[in-house]
PQR file with spaces between the fields and no chain letter, atoms N, CA, C, O and H, PARSE charges and radii, in Angstrom:
ATOM       1  N    MET     1      -1.030   11.278   -9.960 -0.4000 1.5000
ATOM       2  CA   MET     1      -0.548   12.190   -9.317 -0.0000 2.0000
ATOM       3  C    MET     1       0.449   11.482   -8.311  0.5500 1.7000
ATOM       4  O    MET     1       0.708   10.320   -8.623 -0.5500 1.4000
ATOM       5  N    ARG     2       1.021   11.930   -7.233 -0.4000 1.5000
ATOM       6  CA   ARG     2       2.146   11.091   -6.390 -0.0000 2.0000
ATOM       7  C    ARG     2       2.097   12.406   -4.881  0.5500 1.7000
ATOM       8  O    ARG     2       1.934   13.626   -4.880 -0.5500 1.4000
ATOM       9  H    ARG     2       0.810   12.874   -6.979  0.4000 1.0000
ATOM      10  N    ILE     3       2.237   11.785   -4.196 -0.4000 1.5000
ATOM      11  CA   ILE     3       2.328   12.392   -2.946 -0.0000 2.0000
ATOM      12  C    ILE     3       3.476   12.061   -2.338  0.5500 1.7000
ATOM      13  O    ILE     3       3.172   11.030   -1.739 -0.5500 1.4000
ATOM      14  H    ILE     3       2.370   10.794   -4.197  0.4000 1.0000
ATOM      15  N    ARG     4       4.534   12.272   -2.128 -0.4000 1.5000
ATOM      16  CA   ARG     4       5.676   11.918   -0.798 -0.0000 2.0000
ATOM      17  C    ARG     4       5.316   11.263    0.308  0.5500 1.7000
ATOM      18  O    ARG     4       4.754   11.937    1.170 -0.5500 1.4000
ATOM      19  H    ARG     4       4.781   13.110   -2.615  0.4000 1.0000
ATOM      20  N    VAL     5       5.535    9.839    0.565 -0.4000 1.5000
ATOM      21  CA   VAL     5       5.561    9.544    2.087 -0.0000 2.0000
ATOM      22  C    VAL     5       5.825   10.423    2.936  0.5500 1.7000
ATOM      23  O    VAL     5       4.956   10.757    3.741 -0.5500 1.4000
ATOM      24  H    VAL     5       5.991    9.291   -0.136  0.4000 1.0000
ATOM      25  N    GLN     6       7.725   11.292    2.960 -0.4000 1.5000
ATOM      26  CA   GLN     6       7.293   12.125    3.897 -0.0000 2.0000
ATOM      27  C    GLN     6       6.351   13.263    4.214  0.5500 1.7000
ATOM      28  O    GLN     6       6.413   13.849    5.295 -0.5500 1.4000
ATOM      29  H    GLN     6       8.432   11.022    2.306  0.4000 1.0000
ATOM      30  N    ASP     7       5.442   13.591    3.235 -0.4000 1.5000
ATOM      31  CA   ASP     7       4.183   14.451    3.131 -0.0000 2.0000
ATOM      32  C    ASP     7       3.539   13.755    3.518  0.5500 1.7000
ATOM      33  O    ASP     7       3.085   14.310    4.518 -0.5500 1.4000
ATOM      34  H    ASP     7       5.391   13.115    2.357  0.4000 1.0000
ATOM      35  N    VAL     8       3.062   12.707    3.432 -0.4000 1.5000
ATOM      36  CA   VAL     8       1.634   12.286    4.636 -0.0000 2.0000
ATOM      37  C    VAL     8       2.116   11.572    6.417  0.5500 1.7000
ATOM      38  O    VAL     8       1.320   11.223    7.289 -0.5500 1.4000
ATOM      39  H    VAL     8       3.431   12.256    2.619  0.4000 1.0000
ATOM      40  N    LEU     9       3.407   11.550    6.472 -0.4000 1.5000
ATOM      41  CA   LEU     9       3.541   11.518    7.806 -0.0000 2.0000
ATOM      42  C    LEU     9       3.767   12.582    8.204  0.5500 1.7000
ATOM      43  O    LEU     9       3.995   12.447    9.407 -0.5500 1.4000
ATOM      44  H    LEU     9       4.053   11.834    5.764  0.4000 1.0000
ATOM      45  N    GLU    10       3.864   13.782    7.880 -0.4000 1.5000
ATOM      46  CA   GLU    10       3.984   14.942    8.347 -0.0000 2.0000
ATOM      47  C    GLU    10       2.483   15.489    8.172  0.5500 1.7000
ATOM      48  O    GLU    10       2.247   16.507    8.824 -0.5500 1.4000
ATOM      49  H    GLU    10       3.679   13.892    6.903  0.4000 1.0000
ATOM      50  N    MET    11       1.859   15.185    7.712 -0.4000 1.5000
ATOM      51  CA   MET    11       0.389   15.657    7.653 -0.0000 2.0000
ATOM      52  C    MET    11      -0.489   14.641    8.980  0.5500 1.7000
ATOM      53  O    MET    11      -1.541   14.985    9.518 -0.5500 1.4000
ATOM      54  H    MET    11       2.050   14.359    7.182  0.4000 1.0000
ATOM      55  N    LEU    12       0.230   13.452    9.253 -0.4000 1.5000
ATOM      56  CA   LEU    12      -0.264   12.438   10.001 -0.0000 2.0000
ATOM      57  C    LEU    12       0.428   13.233   11.617  0.5500 1.7000
ATOM      58  O    LEU    12      -0.251   13.373   12.635 -0.5500 1.4000
ATOM      59  H    LEU    12       1.084   13.172    8.816  0.4000 1.0000
ATOM      60  N    ALA    13       1.614   13.576   11.500 -0.4000 1.5000
ATOM      61  CA   ALA    13       2.355   14.181   12.725 -0.0000 2.0000
ATOM      62  C    ALA    13       1.686   15.336   13.554  0.5500 1.7000
ATOM      63  O    ALA    13       1.537   15.454   14.770 -0.5500 1.4000
ATOM      64  H    ALA    13       2.165   13.462   10.674  0.4000 1.0000
ATOM      65  N    ALA    14       1.299   16.220   12.415 -0.4000 1.5000
ATOM      66  CA   ALA    14       0.711   17.456   12.418 -0.0000 2.0000
ATOM      67  C    ALA    14      -0.932   17.329   13.363  0.5500 1.7000
ATOM      68  O    ALA    14      -1.306   18.090   14.255 -0.5500 1.4000
ATOM      69  H    ALA    14       1.419   16.125   11.427  0.4000 1.0000
ATOM      70  N    GLY    15      -1.555   16.310   12.892 -0.4000 1.5000
ATOM      71  CA   GLY    15      -2.699   15.963   13.701 -0.0000 2.0000
ATOM      72  C    GLY    15      -3.810   15.781   12.679  0.5500 1.7000
ATOM      73  O    GLY    15      -4.945   15.901   13.141 -0.5500 1.4000
ATOM      74  H    GLY    15      -1.251   15.691   12.167  0.4000 1.0000
ATOM      75  N    THR    16      -3.714   15.533   11.467 -0.4000 1.5000
ATOM      76  CA   THR    16      -4.654   15.190   10.161 -0.0000 2.0000
ATOM      77  C    THR    16      -4.816   14.197   10.279  0.5500 1.7000
ATOM      78  O    THR    16      -3.882   13.453   10.578 -0.5500 1.4000
ATOM      79  H    THR    16      -2.793   15.436   11.092  0.4000 1.0000
ATOM      80  N    THR    17      -6.098   13.732   10.094 -0.4000 1.5000
ATOM      81  CA   THR    17      -6.890   12.444    9.991 -0.0000 2.0000
ATOM      82  C    THR    17      -6.346   11.620    8.964  0.5500 1.7000
ATOM      83  O    THR    17      -5.756   12.164    8.030 -0.5500 1.4000
ATOM      84  H    THR    17      -6.857   14.337    9.851  0.4000 1.0000
ATOM      85  N    ALA    18      -6.437   10.656    9.001 -0.4000 1.5000
ATOM      86  CA   ALA    18      -6.346    9.688    7.485 -0.0000 2.0000
ATOM      87  C    ALA    18      -7.433   10.330    6.992  0.5500 1.7000
ATOM      88  O    ALA    18      -7.187   11.152    6.109 -0.5500 1.4000
ATOM      89  H    ALA    18      -6.916   10.214    9.759  0.4000 1.0000
ATOM      90  N    GLU    19      -8.442   10.203    7.278 -0.4000 1.5000
ATOM      91  CA   GLU    19      -9.874   10.788    6.518 -0.0000 2.0000
ATOM      92  C    GLU    19      -9.963   11.956    5.527  0.5500 1.7000
ATOM      93  O    GLU    19     -10.512   12.218    4.456 -0.5500 1.4000
ATOM      94  H    GLU    19      -8.641    9.535    7.995  0.4000 1.0000
ATOM      95  N    GLN    20      -8.947   12.662    6.642 -0.4000 1.5000
ATOM      96  CA   GLN    20      -8.800   14.419    5.960 -0.0000 2.0000
ATOM      97  C    GLN    20      -8.083   14.358    5.019  0.5500 1.7000
ATOM      98  O    GLN    20      -8.457   14.920    3.989 -0.5500 1.4000
ATOM      99  H    GLN    20      -8.501   12.449    7.511  0.4000 1.0000
ATOM     100  N    ILE    21      -6.593   13.541    5.044 -0.4000 1.5000
ATOM     101  CA   ILE    21      -5.799   13.192    3.781 -0.0000 2.0000
ATOM     102  C    ILE    21      -6.627   12.684    2.576  0.5500 1.7000
ATOM     103  O    ILE    21      -6.596   13.245    1.481 -0.5500 1.4000
ATOM     104  H    ILE    21      -6.289   13.084    5.880  0.4000 1.0000
ATOM     105  N    LEU    22      -7.317   11.665    2.828 -0.4000 1.5000
ATOM     106  CA   LEU    22      -8.025   11.128    1.965 -0.0000 2.0000
ATOM     107  C    LEU    22      -9.421   11.775    1.177  0.5500 1.7000
ATOM     108  O    LEU    22     -10.112   11.301    0.276 -0.5500 1.4000
ATOM     109  H    LEU    22      -7.343   11.209    3.718  0.4000 1.0000
ATOM     110  N    THR    23      -9.501   12.887    1.825 -0.4000 1.5000
ATOM     111  CA   THR    23     -10.728   13.425    1.201 -0.0000 2.0000
ATOM     112  C    THR    23      -9.889   14.664    0.971  0.5500 1.7000
ATOM     113  O    THR    23     -10.645   15.430    0.374 -0.5500 1.4000
ATOM     114  H    THR    23      -8.940   13.273    2.557  0.4000 1.0000
ATOM     115  N    GLU    24      -8.463   15.386    1.172 -0.4000 1.5000
ATOM     116  CA   GLU    24      -7.866   16.304    0.404 -0.0000 2.0000
ATOM     117  C    GLU    24      -6.880   15.833   -1.022  0.5500 1.7000
ATOM     118  O    GLU    24      -6.412   16.480   -1.958 -0.5500 1.4000
ATOM     119  H    GLU    24      -7.849   14.764    1.658  0.4000 1.0000
ATOM     120  N    TYR    25      -6.843   14.109   -0.568 -0.4000 1.5000
ATOM     121  CA   TYR    25      -6.227   13.720   -2.028 -0.0000 2.0000
ATOM     122  C    TYR    25      -7.070   12.513   -2.241  0.5500 1.7000
ATOM     123  O    TYR    25      -7.052   11.522   -1.510 -0.5500 1.4000
ATOM     124  H    TYR    25      -7.224   13.583    0.192  0.4000 1.0000
ATOM     125  N    PRO    26      -7.832   12.676   -3.333 -0.5600 1.5000
ATOM     126  CA   PRO    26      -8.945   11.751   -3.502  0.2800 2.0000
ATOM     127  C    PRO    26      -8.482   10.680   -4.161  0.5500 1.7000
ATOM     128  O    PRO    26      -9.171    9.673   -4.000 -0.5500 1.4000
ATOM     129  N    TYR    27      -7.165   10.516   -5.127 -0.4000 1.5000
ATOM     130  CA   TYR    27      -6.158    9.157   -5.369 -0.0000 2.0000
ATOM     131  C    TYR    27      -5.569    8.479   -4.604  0.5500 1.7000
ATOM     132  O    TYR    27      -4.950    7.457   -4.900 -0.5500 1.4000
ATOM     133  H    TYR    27      -6.605   11.333   -5.258  0.4000 1.0000
ATOM     134  N    LEU    28      -5.704    9.036   -3.339 -0.4000 1.5000
ATOM     135  CA   LEU    28      -5.160    7.927   -2.493 -0.0000 2.0000
ATOM     136  C    LEU    28      -5.954    6.885   -1.923  0.5500 1.7000
ATOM     137  O    LEU    28      -7.056    7.139   -2.409 -0.5500 1.4000
ATOM     138  H    LEU    28      -6.207    9.866   -3.098  0.4000 1.0000
ATOM     139  N    GLU    29      -6.088    5.963   -1.266 -0.4000 1.5000
ATOM     140  CA   GLU    29      -6.564    5.182   -0.874 -0.0000 2.0000
ATOM     141  C    GLU    29      -6.405    4.664    0.647  0.5500 1.7000
ATOM     142  O    GLU    29      -5.249    4.575    1.061 -0.5500 1.4000
ATOM     143  H    GLU    29      -5.193    5.757   -0.871  0.4000 1.0000
ATOM     144  N    PRO    30      -7.388    4.338    1.459 -0.5600 1.5000
ATOM     145  CA   PRO    30      -6.733    3.951    2.711  0.2800 2.0000
ATOM     146  C    PRO    30      -5.466    3.209    3.197  0.5500 1.7000
ATOM     147  O    PRO    30      -4.738    3.387    4.174 -0.5500 1.4000
ATOM     148  N    ASP    31      -5.442    1.906    1.717 -0.4000 1.5000
ATOM     149  CA   ASP    31      -4.293    1.131    1.851 -0.0000 2.0000
ATOM     150  C    ASP    31      -3.146    1.946    2.064  0.5500 1.7000
ATOM     151  O    ASP    31      -2.373    1.860    3.019 -0.5500 1.4000
ATOM     152  H    ASP    31      -6.033    1.761    0.923  0.4000 1.0000
ATOM     153  N    ASP    32      -3.060    3.105    0.680 -0.4000 1.5000
ATOM     154  CA   ASP    32      -1.903    3.798    0.938 -0.0000 2.0000
ATOM     155  C    ASP    32      -1.438    4.582    1.972  0.5500 1.7000
ATOM     156  O    ASP    32      -0.283    4.989    1.850 -0.5500 1.4000
ATOM     157  H    ASP    32      -3.687    3.175   -0.095  0.4000 1.0000
ATOM     158  N    ILE    33      -2.062    4.899    2.976 -0.4000 1.5000
ATOM     159  CA   ILE    33      -1.713    5.579    4.222 -0.0000 2.0000
ATOM     160  C    ILE    33      -1.584    4.401    5.164  0.5500 1.7000
ATOM     161  O    ILE    33      -0.757    4.754    6.004 -0.5500 1.4000
ATOM     162  H    ILE    33      -3.000    4.568    3.075  0.4000 1.0000
ATOM     163  N    ARG    34      -2.038    3.053    5.463 -0.4000 1.5000
ATOM     164  CA   ARG    34      -1.592    2.202    5.718 -0.0000 2.0000
ATOM     165  C    ARG    34      -0.016    1.272    5.222  0.5500 1.7000
ATOM     166  O    ARG    34       0.703    0.424    5.750 -0.5500 1.4000
ATOM     167  H    ARG    34      -2.710    2.766    4.781  0.4000 1.0000
ATOM     168  N    ALA    35      -0.042    1.924    4.101 -0.4000 1.5000
ATOM     169  CA   ALA    35       1.516    1.396    3.628 -0.0000 2.0000
ATOM     170  C    ALA    35       2.326    2.722    4.109  0.5500 1.7000
ATOM     171  O    ALA    35       3.469    2.459    4.486 -0.5500 1.4000
ATOM     172  H    ALA    35      -0.626    2.613    3.672  0.4000 1.0000
ATOM     173  N    VAL    36       1.990    3.987    4.167 -0.4000 1.5000
ATOM     174  CA   VAL    36       3.120    4.673    4.463 -0.0000 2.0000
ATOM     175  C    VAL    36       3.825    4.528    5.767  0.5500 1.7000
ATOM     176  O    VAL    36       5.013    4.752    5.999 -0.5500 1.4000
ATOM     177  H    VAL    36       1.062    4.200    3.861  0.4000 1.0000
ATOM     178  N    LEU    37       2.686    4.024    6.763 -0.4000 1.5000
ATOM     179  CA   LEU    37       2.842    3.628    8.183 -0.0000 2.0000
ATOM     180  C    LEU    37       3.772    2.794    8.020  0.5500 1.7000
ATOM     181  O    LEU    37       4.953    3.098    8.193 -0.5500 1.4000
ATOM     182  H    LEU    37       1.720    3.842    6.575  0.4000 1.0000
ATOM     183  N    ALA    38       3.395    1.674    7.680 -0.4000 1.5000
ATOM     184  CA   ALA    38       4.343    0.578    7.601 -0.0000 2.0000
ATOM     185  C    ALA    38       5.442    0.701    6.590  0.5500 1.7000
ATOM     186  O    ALA    38       6.120   -0.326    6.553 -0.5500 1.4000
ATOM     187  H    ALA    38       2.437    1.426    7.540  0.4000 1.0000
ATOM     188  N    TYR    39       5.783    1.516    5.864 -0.4000 1.5000
ATOM     189  CA   TYR    39       7.126    2.016    5.736 -0.0000 2.0000
ATOM     190  C    TYR    39       7.543    2.835    6.656  0.5500 1.7000
ATOM     191  O    TYR    39       8.720    2.768    7.010 -0.5500 1.4000
ATOM     192  H    TYR    39       5.233    2.351    5.895  0.4000 1.0000
ATOM     193  N    ALA    40       7.059    3.354    6.973 -0.4000 1.5000
ATOM     194  CA   ALA    40       7.855    4.589    8.161 -0.0000 2.0000
ATOM     195  C    ALA    40       8.359    3.292    9.177  0.5500 1.7000
ATOM     196  O    ALA    40       9.539    2.943    9.221 -0.5500 1.4000
ATOM     197  H    ALA    40       6.103    3.409    6.684  0.4000 1.0000
ATOM     198  N    ALA    41       7.304    2.651    9.965 -0.4000 1.5000
ATOM     199  CA   ALA    41       8.045    1.459   10.632 -0.0000 2.0000
ATOM     200  C    ALA    41       9.125    1.167    9.613  0.5500 1.7000
ATOM     201  O    ALA    41       9.921    2.095    9.472 -0.5500 1.4000
ATOM     202  H    ALA    41       6.345    2.934    9.930  0.4000 1.0000
ATOM     203  N    ALA    42       9.258    0.497    9.149 -0.4000 1.5000
ATOM     204  CA   ALA    42      10.318   -0.434    8.555 -0.0000 2.0000
ATOM     205  C    ALA    42      11.254    0.205    8.326  0.5500 1.7000
ATOM     206  O    ALA    42      12.221   -0.548    8.443 -0.5500 1.4000
ATOM     207  H    ALA    42       8.611   -0.257    9.263  0.4000 1.0000
ATOM     208  N    GLN    43      11.636    1.380    8.004 -0.4000 1.5000
ATOM     209  CA   GLN    43      12.663    2.514    8.269 -0.0000 2.0000
ATOM     210  C    GLN    43      13.047    2.955    9.661  0.5500 1.7000
ATOM     211  O    GLN    43      14.135    3.504    9.830 -0.5500 1.4000
ATOM     212  H    GLN    43      10.850    1.991    7.910  0.4000 1.0000
ATOM     213  N    VAL    44      12.335    2.776   10.526 -0.4000 1.5000
ATOM     214  CA   VAL    44      13.088    2.888   12.255 -0.0000 2.0000
ATOM     215  C    VAL    44      13.478    1.534   12.338  0.5500 1.7000
ATOM     216  O    VAL    44      14.691    1.330   12.288 -0.5500 1.4000
ATOM     217  H    VAL    44      11.450    2.330   10.388  0.4000 1.0000
ATOM     218  N    ALA    45      12.955    0.858   12.417 -0.4000 1.5000
ATOM     219  CA   ALA    45      13.259   -0.607   12.137 -0.0000 2.0000
ATOM     220  C    ALA    45      14.718   -1.046   11.913  0.5500 1.7000
ATOM     221  O    ALA    45      15.305   -2.028   12.368 -0.5500 1.4000
ATOM     222  H    ALA    45      11.970    1.023   12.458  0.4000 1.0000
ATOM     223  N    GLY    46      15.148   -0.079   11.104 -0.4000 1.5000
ATOM     224  CA   GLY    46      16.142   -0.326    9.914 -0.0000 2.0000
ATOM     225  C    GLY    46      15.990   -2.048    9.039  0.5500 1.7000
ATOM     226  O    GLY    46      16.920   -2.810    8.776 -0.5500 1.4000
ATOM     227  H    GLY    46      14.671    0.718   10.734  0.4000 1.0000
ATOM     228  N    THR    47      14.801   -2.208    8.813 -0.4000 1.5000
ATOM     229  CA   THR    47      14.391   -3.247    7.671 -0.0000 2.0000
ATOM     230  C    THR    47      13.712   -2.769    6.206  0.5500 1.7000
ATOM     231  O    THR    47      12.880   -1.942    5.833 -0.5500 1.4000
ATOM     232  H    THR    47      14.045   -1.589    9.027  0.4000 1.0000
ATOM     233  N    ALA    48      14.536   -3.749    5.634 -0.4000 1.5000
ATOM     234  CA   ALA    48      14.406   -3.159    3.917 -0.0000 2.0000
ATOM     235  C    ALA    48      12.827   -3.482    3.856  0.5500 1.7000
ATOM     236  O    ALA    48      12.154   -4.277    4.511 -0.5500 1.4000
ATOM     237  H    ALA    48      15.212   -4.421    5.937  0.4000 1.0000
ATOM     238  N    VAL    49      12.511   -2.663    2.930 -0.4000 1.5000
ATOM     239  CA   VAL    49      11.046   -2.925    2.023 -0.0000 2.0000
ATOM     240  C    VAL    49      11.129   -3.104    1.177  0.5500 1.7000
ATOM     241  O    VAL    49      12.132   -2.524    0.762 -0.5500 1.4000
ATOM     242  H    VAL    49      13.058   -2.016    2.397  0.4000 1.0000
ATOM     243  N    ILE    50      10.257   -4.092   -0.195 -0.4000 1.5000
ATOM     244  CA   ILE    50      10.302   -4.872   -0.631 -0.0000 2.0000
ATOM     245  C    ILE    50       9.029   -4.547   -1.518  0.5500 1.7000
ATOM     246  O    ILE    50       7.937   -5.030   -1.216 -0.5500 1.4000
ATOM     247  H    ILE    50       9.442   -4.563    0.142  0.4000 1.0000
ATOM     248  N    ALA    51       9.177   -3.781   -2.535 -0.4000 1.5000
ATOM     249  CA   ALA    51       7.543   -3.901   -3.118 -0.0000 2.0000
ATOM     250  C    ALA    51       7.133   -5.286   -3.655  0.5500 1.7000
ATOM     251  O    ALA    51       7.899   -6.161   -4.058 -0.5500 1.4000
ATOM     252  H    ALA    51      10.064   -3.388   -2.780  0.4000 1.0000
ATOM     253  N    ALA    52       5.527   -5.337   -3.576 -0.4000 1.5000
ATOM     254  CA   ALA    52       5.381   -6.734   -3.832 -0.0000 2.0000
ATOM     255  C    ALA    52       5.233   -6.706   -5.302  0.5500 1.7000
ATOM     256  O    ALA    52       5.079   -7.755   -5.927 -0.5500 1.4000
ATOM     257  H    ALA    52       4.905   -4.626   -3.249  0.4000 1.0000
């Protein structure tokens, strides 16, 4: 299963905690939340993100 970066960001912006997101989407891991935030920060900064 997949969830869009945008969906996670919108949930966080709406006040949903990372813990709540992880409970609602058990296939996600804490590193996924951090990756979403890192991706958003890179987009705002205009930095390219390259998959490892």
